C-alpha positions as CSV (number, residue, x, y, z in Angstrom):
1,M,0.0,0.0,0.0
2,P,1.7,3.3,-1.1
3,T,2.1,6.1,1.4
4,S,1.5,9.8,0.8
5,T,5.2,10.2,0.1
6,D,5.6,7.1,-2.1
7,L,6.1,7.5,-5.8
8,V,3.6,5.6,-7.7
9,T,5.4,3.9,-10.5
10,D,3.0,1.1,-11.4
11,L,-0.5,2.4,-11.2
12,P,-2.4,-0.9,-12.0
13,A,-0.4,-2.8,-9.4
14,D,-0.7,0.0,-6.9
15,F,-4.6,0.0,-7.3
16,E,-4.6,-3.8,-6.9
17,V,-2.7,-3.4,-3.6
18,F,-5.1,-0.7,-2.6
19,G,-8.1,-2.9,-3.2
20,Q,-6.7,-5.5,-0.9
21,A,-7.3,-3.1,1.9
22,V,-11.1,-2.6,1.1
23,D,-13.8,-4.6,3.0
24,T,-14.4,-7.8,1.2
25,D,-18.2,-7.4,1.5
26,F,-18.0,-4.9,-1.3
27,V,-17.1,-7.8,-3.6
28,D,-21.0,-8.3,-3.9
29,L,-21.1,-5.1,-5.8
30,L,-18.9,-6.4,-8.5
31,G,-20.5,-7.4,-11.8
32,G,-24.2,-6.9,-12.0
33,A,-25.9,-7.9,-15.2
34,N,-27.4,-5.4,-17.6
35,G,-30.6,-3.9,-16.3
36,Y,-30.3,-5.4,-12.8
37,I,-31.0,-3.3,-9.7
38,L,-29.3,-3.1,-6.4
39,S,-31.1,-4.8,-3.5
40,K,-30.4,-5.5,0.1
41,A,-29.5,-9.1,0.4
42,S,-29.7,-9.4,4.2
43,A,-29.7,-7.3,7.4
44,T,-25.9,-7.6,7.5
45,D,-24.1,-4.4,7.0
46,L,-22.9,-3.7,3.5
47,D,-24.6,-6.9,2.2
48,F,-26.1,-6.0,-1.1
49,A,-27.0,-8.0,-4.2
50,W,-27.9,-7.4,-7.8
51,I,-31.4,-8.5,-8.7
52,P,-33.4,-8.5,-12.0
53,N,-35.5,-5.4,-12.5
54,D,-38.8,-7.3,-12.7
55,Q,-40.9,-5.1,-10.3
56,G,-42.5,-3.2,-13.2
57,D,-44.6,0.0,-13.1
58,I,-48.4,0.2,-12.4
59,T,-50.0,1.7,-15.4
60,A,-53.7,1.2,-14.4
61,V,-56.0,-0.2,-11.8
62,N,-58.9,-2.0,-13.4
63,V,-61.9,-3.2,-11.3
64,T,-65.0,-5.3,-11.8
65,S,-68.3,-5.3,-9.7
66,P,-68.7,-5.3,-6.8
67,I,-65.3,-3.4,-6.7
68,T,-65.7,0.3,-7.7
69,G,-63.3,3.0,-8.6
70,G,-59.9,2.4,-10.2
71,G,-58.1,4.5,-12.8
72,S,-54.8,4.9,-14.8
73,A,-53.5,8.2,-13.4
74,G,-53.3,10.3,-10.3
75,A,-54.8,9.2,-7.0
76,V,-56.8,6.0,-7.5
77,T,-59.8,5.3,-5.2
78,I,-61.1,1.8,-4.6
79,G,-64.5,0.9,-3.0
80,V,-67.0,-2.0,-2.8
81,S,-70.7,-1.6,-3.7
82,A,-73.5,-2.6,-1.4
83,A,-75.1,-6.1,-1.9
84,S,-78.6,-6.6,-3.2
85,T,-80.8,-9.5,-4.2
86,S,-79.5,-9.2,-7.8
87,A,-75.8,-8.4,-7.2
88,S,-73.1,-9.4,-4.8
89,G,-71.3,-6.8,-2.6
90,V,-70.9,-5.6,1.0
91,V,-73.8,-6.5,3.4
92,Q,-74.6,-5.1,6.8
93,L,-75.2,-7.5,9.6
94,S,-78.4,-7.3,11.7
95,D,-79.6,-8.9,14.9
96,S,-83.2,-8.2,14.1
97,T,-85.7,-11.1,13.8
98,S,-88.5,-8.8,12.6
99,T,-86.9,-6.8,9.8
100,T,-88.3,-7.3,6.3
101,S,-85.1,-6.0,4.6
102,S,-83.7,-8.0,1.7
103,V,-80.2,-6.5,1.9
104,L,-79.3,-7.2,5.5
105,A,-77.5,-10.3,6.6
106,S,-78.6,-12.2,9.7
107,T,-76.2,-12.7,12.6
108,P,-75.9,-15.8,14.7
109,T,-77.7,-13.8,17.4
110,A,-80.7,-13.3,15.1
111,T,-80.6,-16.9,13.9
112,K,-80.7,-18.2,17.4
113,S,-83.6,-15.8,18.3
114,A,-85.5,-17.0,15.3
115,Y,-84.8,-20.6,16.2
116,D,-86.1,-20.0,19.8
117,L,-89.2,-18.4,18.3
118,A,-89.8,-21.3,16.0
119,N,-89.2,-23.8,18.8
120,A,-91.9,-22.0,20.9
121,A,-94.4,-21.9,18.0
122,I,-97.4,-24.2,17.8
123,A,-96.7,-27.1,15.4
124,K,-98.9,-27.1,12.3
125,S,-99.6,-30.8,12.9
126,T,-101.4,-29.9,16.1
127,V,-104.6,-29.3,14.0
128,T,-105.8,-32.0,11.6
129,T,-109.2,-30.9,10.3
130,A,-110.7,-27.7,8.9
131,G,-112.4,-25.8,11.7
132,D,-110.2,-27.2,14.5
133,I,-109.5,-24.8,17.4
134,I,-106.2,-24.6,19.4
135,Y,-106.3,-23.9,23.1
136,R,-103.9,-24.4,26.0
137,N,-104.5,-27.1,28.5
138,A,-102.6,-27.1,31.8
139,T,-99.2,-27.2,30.1
140,V,-99.2,-27.1,26.3
141,P,-101.3,-26.1,23.3
142,V,-103.8,-28.8,22.2
143,R,-106.5,-29.3,19.6
144,L,-110.2,-29.1,20.0
145,G,-111.8,-30.8,17.0
146,I,-114.6,-29.1,15.1
147,G,-118.0,-29.6,16.5
148,T,-121.2,-30.8,14.7
149,A,-123.8,-28.6,13.0
150,G,-125.7,-26.4,15.3
151,Q,-123.4,-26.8,18.3
152,V,-122.0,-23.8,20.2
153,L,-118.6,-23.4,21.9
154,T,-118.9,-23.3,25.7
155,V,-116.8,-24.1,28.8
156,N,-116.8,-27.5,30.4
157,S,-118.3,-28.2,33.8
158,G,-114.9,-28.0,35.5
159,A,-114.2,-24.6,33.9
160,T,-110.9,-25.9,32.7
161,A,-111.3,-26.1,28.9
162,P,-113.6,-25.2,26.0
163,E,-116.0,-27.7,24.5
164,W,-118.7,-28.0,22.0
165,A,-122.3,-28.4,23.2
166,A,-125.9,-28.2,21.9
167,A,-127.3,-24.7,21.7
168,A,-129.4,-23.6,24.6
169,S,-133.2,-23.8,24.1
170,G,-135.0,-20.8,22.6
171,G,-134.7,-18.8,19.5
172,M,-136.0,-19.5,16.0
173,T,-134.0,-20.4,12.9
174,L,-135.5,-20.3,9.4
175,I,-135.0,-23.8,8.0
176,S,-136.7,-23.5,4.6
177,T,-139.0,-21.4,2.4
178,T,-141.2,-23.5,0.0
179,T,-143.6,-22.4,-2.7
180,L,-146.9,-24.3,-2.8
181,S,-148.0,-25.8,-6.2
182,G,-150.2,-28.5,-7.5
183,T,-152.3,-30.4,-5.1
184,S,-149.5,-31.6,-2.8
185,T,-146.2,-30.0,-1.7
186,S,-143.7,-32.0,0.5
187,I,-141.2,-30.3,2.8
188,T,-138.3,-32.2,4.2
189,V,-137.3,-31.6,7.9
190,A,-133.9,-32.3,9.3
191,T,-134.2,-34.6,12.3
192,N,-132.5,-34.3,15.8
193,T,-131.8,-30.6,15.3
194,Y,-134.7,-28.7,16.8
195,K,-137.0,-29.3,19.7
196,D,-140.1,-27.7,18.2
197,L,-141.1,-26.7,14.6
198,V,-143.1,-23.6,13.6
199,A,-144.6,-23.3,10.1
200,Y,-146.2,-20.2,8.6
201,I,-148.4,-20.8,5.5
202,Y,-149.7,-17.7,3.7
203,G,-150.8,-16.3,0.3
204,V,-152.5,-19.5,-0.7
205,N,-154.5,-19.3,-4.0
206,P,-156.2,-22.3,-5.4
207,N,-157.6,-22.4,-9.0
208,A,-161.0,-23.2,-7.4
209,T,-162.5,-23.2,-3.9
210,A,-160.5,-25.7,-2.0
211,A,-160.0,-27.3,1.4
212,L,-156.5,-27.6,2.8
213,T,-155.1,-30.4,4.9
214,L,-151.6,-31.3,6.3
215,R,-149.9,-34.6,7.0
216,I,-146.6,-35.4,8.8
217,N,-144.2,-38.1,7.7
218,G,-146.7,-39.0,4.9
219,I,-149.0,-40.9,7.3
220,T,-152.5,-41.3,5.8
221,T,-154.1,-43.7,8.2
222,G,-156.7,-42.3,10.7
223,V,-154.2,-41.0,13.2
224,Y,-155.0,-37.2,13.5
225,Q,-157.3,-36.6,16.4
226,E,-158.3,-33.0,16.5
227,T,-160.6,-30.5,18.2
228,M,-161.5,-27.6,15.9
229,T,-163.2,-24.3,16.4
230,F,-164.3,-22.2,13.4
231,G,-165.3,-18.6,14.2
232,Q,-167.1,-16.4,11.7
233,E,-168.9,-13.0,11.7
234,N,-172.2,-14.8,11.9
235,G,-171.4,-17.0,14.8
236,V,-169.2,-19.7,16.3
237,V,-169.4,-23.4,15.3
238,A,-167.5,-26.0,17.3
239,H,-166.5,-29.4,15.9
240,N,-165.0,-32.4,17.7
241,V,-163.5,-34.6,15.1
242,N,-161.6,-37.8,15.6
243,N,-159.3,-39.9,13.5
244,Y,-159.0,-37.9,10.3
245,S,-156.5,-39.1,7.7
246,A,-155.0,-35.6,7.6
247,M,-155.0,-32.5,9.7
248,N,-157.5,-29.9,8.6
249,L,-156.4,-26.3,7.8
250,S,-159.8,-25.5,6.3
251,V,-163.0,-27.3,5.4
252,N,-165.3,-27.3,2.5
253,G,-168.3,-25.0,2.0
254,A,-168.4,-21.5,3.4
255,Q,-165.2,-22.1,5.3
256,A,-163.2,-23.2,2.3
257,V,-160.2,-21.3,0.9
258,Q,-161.4,-19.1,-2.0
259,T,-159.8,-18.7,-5.3
260,G,-158.4,-15.3,-6.1
261,V,-158.1,-14.3,-2.4
262,T,-154.6,-14.5,-1.1
263,T,-155.1,-12.7,2.2
264,N,-154.8,-15.8,4.3
265,V,-152.3,-17.1,6.8
266,W,-151.8,-20.1,9.2
267,A,-149.4,-20.5,12.0
268,L,-148.6,-24.1,13.1
269,T,-146.6,-25.3,16.0
270,F,-145.3,-28.9,16.2
271,R,-144.4,-29.7,19.7
272,D,-141.5,-32.1,20.6
273,A,-140.8,-32.6,16.9
274,N,-137.9,-35.0,17.7
275,S,-139.6,-37.0,20.5
276,T,-140.8,-40.6,20.3
277,V,-144.2,-39.7,21.8
278,R,-147.4,-38.7,20.0
279,K,-147.1,-35.2,18.5
280,L,-149.2,-32.2,19.5
281,I,-149.9,-29.8,16.7
282,A,-151.6,-26.4,17.3
283,T,-152.9,-24.3,14.5
284,N,-154.2,-20.7,14.3
285,G,-155.2,-19.3,11.0
286,N,-157.6,-17.1,9.1
287,Y,-158.7,-16.8,5.5
288,V,-161.4,-14.8,3.6
289,N,-164.5,-16.2,1.9
290,S,-164.8,-14.1,-1.2
291,A,-168.5,-14.9,-1.6
292,N,-169.5,-13.0,1.5
293,N,-166.3,-11.4,2.6
294,N,-166.5,-13.3,5.8
295,V,-163.2,-13.9,7.6
296,T,-162.9,-17.4,8.9
297,T,-160.6,-18.1,11.9
298,I,-159.5,-21.6,12.7
299,Q,-158.1,-22.9,15.9
300,T,-157.1,-26.5,15.9
301,D,-155.4,-28.8,18.4
302,V,-154.3,-32.1,16.9
303,V,-152.7,-35.1,18.5
304,S,-151.0,-37.4,16.1
305,S,-150.4,-41.0,16.9
306,A,-147.0,-40.8,15.1
307,T,-144.3,-41.7,17.6
308,S,-141.2,-40.9,15.5
309,A,-139.4,-37.6,14.8
310,I,-141.0,-35.4,12.2
311,T,-139.0,-35.7,9.0
312,N,-141.6,-34.5,6.5
313,I,-144.6,-32.1,6.3
314,T,-147.0,-32.2,3.3
315,V,-149.5,-29.6,2.5
316,I,-152.5,-31.0,0.5
317,S,-155.2,-29.1,-1.5
318,T,-158.4,-30.4,-3.0
319,Q,-157.7,-28.0,-6.0
320,T,-154.5,-27.0,-7.8
321,L,-152.6,-24.3,-6.0
322,T,-151.2,-21.5,-8.1
323,A,-149.6,-19.6,-5.2
324,G,-148.7,-19.9,-1.6
325,T,-145.6,-20.0,0.6
326,V,-144.5,-22.1,3.6
327,Q,-141.8,-20.8,5.9
328,L,-140.5,-23.5,8.3
329,Y,-138.6,-22.5,11.5
330,G,-136.8,-24.6,14.1
331,V,-136.9,-23.8,17.8
332,K,-134.0,-25.0,20.0
């Protein structure tokens, strides 16, 4: 190594000697291929290395949905769009179990709450038939099956649960409305539903003077035992009649139902219509005799020997009826 006063006579050799005094770590800096760049090889002092310049330059930031923003110059902003039912994206979490949102995502908390609610709900299989009712017994919800026609919902004798029961007595229900025609009109009656029956017959018009009678269950044998009273403007005539083949609503002669006069009406009550004892039938009615404008009033009490429930009522005329109506009511 030359000193400051040495004469340098062999420059290449003197530089070689000088290089021998340089830290050997600098040997890493030797060489370096064309285009390589200097990089730190390790944390050791002066430890560098040449590496390929493959880092490149960013010329553009391109994005696709749900990423938003991007660009090829200046400050580039990147974002994410919100999710929807038609596109993916960022969603917000929610603990709600009542929201109707279609863009919120349920959290485990909400899922557990929904599970608890479902677990506490009444199973659909609890009811099996249309019209069933659900009520709570001492511990759990249970089914009360639908009742039968005409029953009402009430509370059992122990006041512990609802139950179906027959409707209390009283009140009238219109069963049917029937137009009279021809010489015989039959009206069907539902059995085991009503205690008593009430029939209103009105507006009857025969094509000629006629007598009206009535039968129950089509019975024609002499089983209608009746007491009749006919009242007119010119006096009162009483009749005691036994064992008729039909119940009289009018009679022939002056007390017959006149043609062309529809101002008439009868009210009939059938007692204990569903019983198995002889039936009591009470009649009140009036009709006009067009020949003398007399109003005839009939009051009849009939005991029928029929001992089965009334299932049919038949109105019979000795002449063809061109008008008339029967309204049948049931009494609980």
